[in-house]
N, C-alpha and C positions, 0 to 999 in steps of 0.2 A: 352072666355072659350075654344074655339077651339085652340087658341094659347097656353094656359096653358096645355091642354091635349097633344098637339103636342110636347111641350117642355118636358113634363114628359116622353113620349115615347122615345124621342131623348136622354134624360139623361139616361134612363134605358138601351138603346142600347149601349151608350158610356161606361157606367159602366160595362156592360157585356163584352165588347170588351177589357177592361182593366184587366180582370182577367188573371192570369198566366195560359197559356194553358198547360204547362208541369207538373203542380202540384208541384211547388217549396215549400218546407217546410223550413221556416226560424226558426233557433233554435240556442242554444248555447251549449257549452260543459261544463261538470263539471268533473274535474280531468282527462281531455283528453278523456272523454267518451261522446258520443252523444247518447241520448236515444230517439227513435222514437216509438210511439205506433203502435202495430201491426194493429190496426184498420185503419191506413192510407192506408193499402194495401187491404182493403175489396173490392174495385172496380177496382184496378189496380195492375200491377206487377212491376211498375217502378215509381220512384220519384227522383227528384233532391233535394238535401239537401244543404242549404246555411247556414253555421255555422259562427256565429259572431266571428271575430278575427281569421279567418282561410282564407288563401288566395285563396283557390280553392273550387269550388262546388264539391259535391260528387254525384255520380250516384248510387242509390241502386236498385237492381233488385231481385225480387223473382224468385228463381230457381224452375224447375219442381219438385225437391225432397223436396221442402218446406224450404230450406235454403235460405240465402240471400247473394248476391255478392255486395260489395261496391267498386267502383272505384274512385280514385282521378282524377278529370278532369284537369290534369296538363300535358302538353306536355313533353314527356321524352327526347325531343331534346333540347328545348330552355326554358323550365319551364314556358311556357305561359299558361294562362287559355284556356280551350277548349270550343268550342261551339257545342251543340247538333244539328245535321242536319239530320233529318229523323232517320235512324237506325245507324248512325255513329257519331263520335266525330271528330271535325275539328279544326286544329290550324291555326288561321288567319295569323300568322307571316311567316311561311315557307311552309304551305300547308300540313303538315303531317295529315294523317287520321288514325283513330282507329275504330275497329269494336265495336258493341254494347257490346261485351264481353271484350273489352280492348286490343285486338291484333292489332299490327301495320298492316295497309293495304297499306299505302303509306308513304314513307319517305319524308324528311330526318331522321325522328325518326327511331331508330332501336331496341328500347326496348318497350315492352308492358306497358300499364298503370299500376300503382301501385294499389294493392288491400289492403284494410284494413281488419283487423280481425273483423268479424261481427258475433254476436251470438244472439240467442233468450234468453232473460232473463225475465221470467214471461210473462207479456203481452206486452213487449217492445222488440225492436231490439236495441242492444247495439253495437256501432261502436267505436273501439279504434283508436283515431287519431294518436297516436305516435308509432304505431306498424304495419307497412305495411308488407305484405307477400312478 
């Protein structure tokens, strides 16, 4: 019985450790629009969005004025996917770094991250994939 209880606690701990720490939302797009419920931001101001059949993750951030900023996590130097590290985004290929807001902090990249048109539509956030700012 002790072994069974111990195994149950161990499995619970392992499953908890497997949860995505950054709050990744996996979704798809319809007509190049990604729709995310506003309720996803009830407890946080930041989410990573993983869109099926889209090569890069999106970082969506709630702004102080209540609007949302969506960045394409694609290095502007070598088109590599970026990794979130603390409050920055990092390119593992050549070392470029971008701020939480998408500005270049370290090259070789010399252009800021692309922003996608993002609007609140009803109770959802709508992100247009084919129209970067």
